[in-house]
N, C-alpha and C positions, 0 to 999 in steps of 0.2 A: 297329337291326334286332333288339335284344334283346326288346322287347315282342312282335314278330311271332313270333320263335322260341319264346318262353316261353309264349305264349298256348295254353291247353289246349284244343285242338280236340275231343278226346274228351269231356271233361266238358261242353263247350258243346253238342256234338252230342246227347249223352244228354238234356240239358235241352230242346233243341229238339224231340226225338222225343217226350218226355213232354208238351210243350206242344201238339204236333200232335194227339196222342191225346186230350188233355184238351179241345181245341176241338171235335174230332169228337164226343166224348161229350156235350158241352154242346149241340151241334147236335141230336143224337139225342134228348136229354132234353126239348127244347122244340120239336121239329119239328112237333108237332101243335097247338102254341099259335099260331094265326094271328092272334089278337087279344088284347088285354089287356096286362098289365105284362110278360109273358114273351115277347111277340112279337119283341122286338128284342134279346133276351139274347145270342144267338149273335153278332150283329154287334158288340155292345158288347164281348164277350169277345175277339173278334179284334182290336179296336182296343186294348184293354188289353194284350193279349199283344204286339202290335207296339210299343207304348210301353215295355213291360217289356224287350223285347230291346234297344231303343235305350238304355235306362237301363243295362243290363248293359255294353254296349259303351262308354258314356261312363265308367262307374265303373272299368272296366279301364284306361282311358287316364289316369286321375288318379293322381298319385303317392301312395303309401300314407301318406306323412308328412302329407298333407292330412287324411286321416281321423283321424289321431292328434291333430292340432292342433284340428280342428273338432269332436271328440267332445263337449266340453262344450256347444257350440252346438246340436248335434243333440239332446242330452239335454234342454237347457232348452226348446227348441222343442217337443219331444214332451210335456213337462210342461205347457206353456202350452196346447197343443191339448187335453190331457186335462181341464184346468181349464175350457176353453171348452165342452167336451161337458157338463160338469156345470152350467155356467151357462146354456147355450143350445143344448143338444143336441136332436137329432131322435130321437124314440122310435119303436121298431118292436118289436112283440110284447112290450111291457112293459119294454124296456130302452132307455135313452138312450145309445147307443154311437156315434152319427154326428153330424157337423156338416155343414151345407150350405155349399158353396163353389162359386161360379160355376155354380150349377144342378146340381152333382154332390154326392152323399152320400159323405163320406169318414169312414173309421173310424180315428180317431187311435190307438186302442189297438194297432192293427197296427204303426204306425210307432214306437210307444213301444218295441216289441221291439228295433228297430234302435238307437234312442237309448240304451237300457239296455245293449245289447251293446257298443257303442262306448265308453260311459263306464266300464263294468267293465273292458274290455280296457285302456283308458288307465290306470286306477287301478292295476291289477295289473301293469302294465309296470314300475313302480318299487316296488311293495309286495307283500308276501306275506301269507298268511292262515293262522292256526293257532290251535287251541283253547288251546295252551300259552301263547299271548300274547293274552289276551282283548281287549286294545286294538285288535288288528288286525281284529276283527270289527265294530267300531263304524261306520267309514266305509262299507265295502261294504254293511252292513246298512241304513244310511240311504239310500244310492244306490238300493237295491232297494225299500225301504219306500215311498218317495214315489210312484213310478208304480204300485206294487202297490196301495197304498191308494186311489188315484184310480180305478184300473180296477175294484177291488172295489165301489166306490161306484156304478158305472154301472147294474147290476152285470154283470160279464163274467167268469164263473168260468173258462171255457176259456183265456182269455188270461192270467189270473193264474197258472194252473197251468203254462202254457207258459213264463212268465217264471221260475218256480221250476225247471222242467225244464232251462232254459238255464243258470241260475245255478249249479246244483250241479256240473256238469262243469267250469265255469270255476273254481269253488273248488278242485276237485281238481287242475286243471292249474296253479293258482297256488300250490299248496303244501299244501293240506289233504289229510289221509289219508282212506282209505275209512272207517276207524273213526271219525274225527272227523265225517265227513259223516253216519254212522249216528247219532252223538250228536245232531247238528243236527236230523235229521228224526225222531228217536225219539218225541217227543211226538205227532206226527201218526200214526205207526204204532200207538202205544198207544191212541189214540182209536179208530182203525179196528178193532183187535183187540178192544177192550172192547165195542163194539156189535155185532160180528159174530154172537155167539150169539143176540142178540135179533133180528137180521135173519134169521138162519137159521130160527128158530122162526116168524117172521112168514111167511116164504116157504113153509115146509113145512106150514103150516096147510092142512087138507083143502079148505077153501073156495077157496084161492088156486090150487091145482093143477088145478082143474077148470074154470077160466075163469069162475068166478062173477062176477057184476057187482060193481063196487066197493061199491055201496050195501049189497048183501047181505053182502059180506065185513065191512064195518064193523060190522054187527050182531053179528058173532061176536068182537068185541074181548075179551070176557071169557075166551073160550077161549084166545086168544093170550096174555093176561096170565097165565093159569094155567100155560100151557106155559113161559112165560118164567121164572116163579118156580121151576118144577121143574128148569130147566136148571142153576141154581145153580153149584156148584163146578165141574162138568164144563165148562160153557161158559167159565169163567174160566181154564182151563188154558192155552190158547194165549197169552193176554196175560201170564199169570204166568210162563211159560217165557221169553217175550221180555224181561220185566222182569228176570228172573234173569240172562239173558245180558248185558243192559245193565249191571247191577250188577257182574258179574264183569269186564267190560271196563273199567269205571271203576276197579276195584280194581288192575288191572295196568297201566292206561294212566296216564302221568304228567300229572295235571291238578291245578290248584289246588283246595284243599278247597272253596271257595265255589262253584266250577263244578260239582264233583261233587254237592254238595247241590242246586244249581239244576237240574241235569239230572234227578236223581231226583224232585225235587218237581214239575217240569213234567210228567214222565211220569205221576205219580200224579194230578195235577190234570186232565190231559188225559183220562185214562181215566175218572175220576169224572164230569167235566163232560159227556163224550160220552154216558155212560149216563143221566145225569140229564136231559139234553136230549132223548134218544130217548124216555125213559119219560114225561116230564112236559111238555116244551115243544112237541113235535111232535104235531100232530093226526093222526088215523088216515088221513085222505086224504093228508097230507104223507108219512106213512110209506109209503103205497102208491106214491107217485111215486118215493121214494128207492129202493125195492126192485124196481120194475117192470122194471128192466133184467135182473134175475136170472130173473124169470118174467114176460114181457110180457103173458101171458094174464090177469094180474091186472086190467089195465085196457086191454083190447084196442081200445077205441074212444077212448082218451085217451092217457096217457103211453106206453103200450106199442104204439100203432098204428104208429109209424114203424119200430120195430125189427122188428115182425111182417112188415110189407110189404117191408122190406129183405131179411130172410132168405128170404122167398118169392121175391123177384126173383133173388137170387144163386143159390138152390137150383134154380130153374127153368132156369137157364142150363146146368146140368149140366157136361159136359166141354167141348163146343165152342161152346155158346151158341146162341141162336135166330137170330142174324144181325143185322147193322147195321140199325137202324130197325124191327126185328121184335119188340122186347120188349113183351109185353102189359102188364106192370105199369107200364112207362114210358109207353107210348102212351096208356094209359087213365088216366094220372095218379093211380094208386093210391099211388104212393110220394111222400110230401111232400119238399120241398127236394131233389128229385132232381138238379137242376143244380148244387147247391152241396155241402152236407154229405154227401149220399148219392150222389155221383157214382160211387163205387166199385160201388154196387149196379147202376147202369146198365151199367157195364163187365161185371159178372158175369152179368147176364141176357143181354146181347147177344153176349158173346164167351166165356162160360163159364170153366172152369178154365184153359184155355190162355191166354186174354186176361189173366186175373188174374195168372197166373204171369209172363207177359212184363212186365207193368207192375211187379210186385214185384221182378223181377230187375233191371229198369232202375233202380229206386230203390236196390237194393243196390249196383249198380255206381257209381251217383252218389255214395252215401255213402262207399264204400270209396275211390274216386278222390279225393274231397275230403280225407278224413282222411290220405291218403298224402302230402299236401303237407307235413305237419308234420315228416316225416323229413328234408327237405332245406332247411327254412327255420329260421334261427336267431333271427330277430326275435321277441321275446317277445310284443309287441303283436299281431303278425300271427298267431301261433299261437293266441293266445287268441281272436281274432276267428274263426278257422277253427273252433275247438272249439265256440264258442258258436253259430255259424251252423249247423253240422252238427247240434248238439244240438236246435235248433229244428226242423230238417227231420225228424230221427228221431222227435221227439215227435209232430209233426203226422201223420206217416205211420203210426206205430204206433197212436196213439189213434184216428185216423179209421177205419182198417180194422177195428180191434177193436170200435169202436162200431157199425159197420154190420152186423157179423156177430153182434152181441148179447153180446160179451164184456166190454164196458165201457158205462157209462151214456152216454146221448146228451147231448153237451156243446156241440154246435154248432161243431165244429172242422173247418175245410175241409182238403182234401187238396192238397198242393203240386202245382202245374203242371196239375192236372186240374180242380179246382173252379172254378166261376164266382165272380167277385168282383173289383172294381176295386182296392180297397185291399189285399186279400190278394195279388193278382197283382203289384202294385208292390212289396210287401214281399218276396215270393219273389224278384223280380228284383234287389232291393237285396242280399239275402243271397247270391244267386248272383254278383252283381257283386263283392262283398267277397271271396268265395272265389277267383274267377278273378283278381282284382287281386293277391291274395297270391301266386299262382303266377307271374303275369306280371312283377311288379315286385320280387320278393324271392327267387326261386329261385336256387340257386347253380349 
């Protein structure tokens, strides 16, 4: 009777509610597509959702010890699938991320998240990680590097960032301090801060703020170059302040001398390399694509088109929305990928602020409920699995919503429970199954 009493009906009900909302939104996104590749998308999503629910119930019934024992198997299988993608993958839109199996397209990088999560959780069950003991960084670094490198090769930037977003909270839960995590990611922050002044100048150029065509903007590169050089010392202040903070933390934080030198050197190299790449390696059209998320009007018919249409769709929904199946942006198919990455825009246009608030509130309840398990569970492996799974959910939710409202670049990241996608739906189901399994089989 323990599994029945411990099964979290509330969390499962929230997930079902989100799945129902998601299927309804997918239906509305493709309702006008009576023929072509999108004609059967809704039926397919219903099937994937049903399979996902079955997977959740099966995973809840499995003893947690099985996941611990089989973690290396899951990890190795996911690596082999990633290798298969590189060897004989199916390409779509310039990226080979899928393999064909029994007539279905499967995206192994999605399942690699599960394999990496379980393997890291198993490793950190008996090991800790700390900058003060450099040897503790080697094995988890290798565990992450293998799938990370294979996914980058596809290329699939959104999944690689998702892996990083999952790994950092696991590191923290396994013994690494916030300061140490800051040291770990400081080179990436230095690179971003170093090129931000150049990006700002690029965006603030008069030709870009008036919606000028990309070809006309590229003709004004000399103006941008002149403004970039004038930025000089002022533009370097944010990076310099960050670098000073890192140096001060290194002074008072007990680290081996060679690690201090390594961190300082990596920050300097990352900042210099980012600046050199921006100024010399990237073409003008590539720069436009990089910064188009800041001002989509730079390339309104190209890289900025999705964000522009998404913002129009969400804004037109206003407070209460236009009503189910009444969205003009959706019905007229102005919004690309509206049944997958931009499903939140479909929600905003049809149900307005109220609908968006309800969905975000359900996501908040889901995350808070899942994290609450860690208070009553003493098993280290289980807690790390919960933290990693919740981190993936948080990353997907935050980045996807920020993306569709123009606050972050378009990365092709789906929204859990709502977006269409077979592989992603199954991944969400597995993550939910692991979380519910933790409560069902390990709660005191």
